[in-house]
N, C-alpha and C positions, 0 to 999 in steps of 0.2 A: 504494500500500500504506500509505503514511504517513497519507494522508487517511482511509482506511478504519479504521486503527488509532485515529486521533484521534476519529472518530465513535463507534466502539465504546466507547472510554474515556469519552467524554462521556455516552453513553446509559446506561452502567453505573456512573457516578459513580466512575471510576477516575482517579487522577492519572497523567498521562502526560507525559513530557518527551522530546523528540526533538532530535537533533543532525543537522543537514543538512550532509553532509560535503564538498560541492563536488568539485573536481578534486583527488584525493588522490595525492600523490607521495611517494617515499622508500622506503627499504628496509623491507619488512615481513617478518615471520618465516614466510613462505609459500614453497613451492617453485614457485609460478606467479605471474605478474604480473597485477594488476588491469588493467582496460581503460585507465584513465588513464595508468598506467605504460607499458604497451605503446604506446599512442598517442603519448605525448610522446617516448619513446625512438625512435619511427619517424623523428623529425627526424635522428637520428644513424645509425640502422640502414638507413634507406631502404626499409623494409618498406611496399610500396605499399598493401596492405590497411589497415594501421594508419594510414598517412598519410591515406587517405580518411576513416577514422573521425575523426582529428584535425581535418580540414577540415570535416567535418560538425558537430563540436562548436564549432569556431571560427566557423562561419557564424551561430551564434546570438548572437554578440557576445563579451563578455568571457570570460576563463577565470579564474574565481575558484579559487585554489589553496590547499591546506593540506598540510603534511607529515604523514605518517601518525602520527608520534609525537605531534604536537599534537592530532590528531583523537582518538587514544586517551586522551590526558590530558584533553581537553575532555569526553569521554563520562563518564569517571570523576568529573570535577569536578562536572558537573551531577547525576550520580547521588547524590553525597554532599552536595550543597547543598540544605538543607531549603527554601530560598526559591525554588528553581528551578521553573519552570513553563512549559509551552508549548514552542514551537519555538525552537531556537538555530541560527543559521548559523555555521559554523566555517570561516572563510577568513582567512588571514593575508596573502595577496597577491592582487592582481587585475591581470591583464595581458591581452595578446592573443597569438594564435598568431604573429603577425608579430614581436612583441617577443621572444617566446621564441626564435623561429628566428634572429633577428638576434643575440640574446645568445649563443646556443649557437654560431653560426657564428663569432663573434668570439672566444669563449673556447676553442673546441675545433676549430681549423681542420683538424686531421687527419681529421675525419669528413666533410669536404666538404658541409656542410649547404647545401641549395639553398633560398634564400629566395625565388627568383623564382616558385615554385609558390604563393606566398601573396599575389601582387599582387592588389590590390582588397580585401584584408582590412583591417580597421581597424588603425591603428598604436597607438592608445591605447584603453583601455576607455571606452565611452560611459556604461556603467552599472556600478556596483560592488555586489557583495553585501556587506552590512554585518554584521559580527560585533559590533556595538556592544552588543547585549543581553548577549552572552556576556562581553565585557570589562567591562561595567558590573557584572556579578555578581562580578568579581574575577579572572577568568581572564586569564593572560598567555601569549601565544604565545612559544615559544622559537625557532621557525624562521620568521624574517621576512625573511631575505636570500635572494634568488633564487640567488645564487652557491652558498651552502651547500646549499640544497635540490637544486640540479642536480648538484653534486658527489656527494652521497649517492645520487641517482637513477642516475648513471652507474656508480657502484660496484655498485649493486644490479643494474643491467642486465648488468654483466660476470658477476656471480655466477649470474644466471639463464641466461646464455648468449645473451642478446639482442644484446649487444655483444661484440666481441672483447676478449680480455685484452690 
């Protein structure tokens, strides 16, 4: 869809700026969770369907991540920036599903996160999605710590009923 929108904009001499959101986590003002939230919380909830989704995403390599607040701020930032043009990647963290699983297992042992289901997945990202263009324009990420992002995600998961209170 983005490619079609860019082609249309170019053909019709329209200025178009896009923000590529990557894996978006964190509490959003919606009553349902986006795919990335449900998939990541499956590490804690044990939801097999969502775990399969997470493994499918993880099989492609790195998991570039952004907090929903930073994504919203970035979209407003580029919309208001006169010099903004083209495509911006919005990712404050890049990690792997194995790193996420080990992090969560260590920090939240009460959820009994099973890391053995991710054997063979890379420990570290081999490739990183760069937000250099966005940062070069002057944007600053507020959510850069995996600890903070996951704490917010867990609270959101409780509010949505994905995780027990």
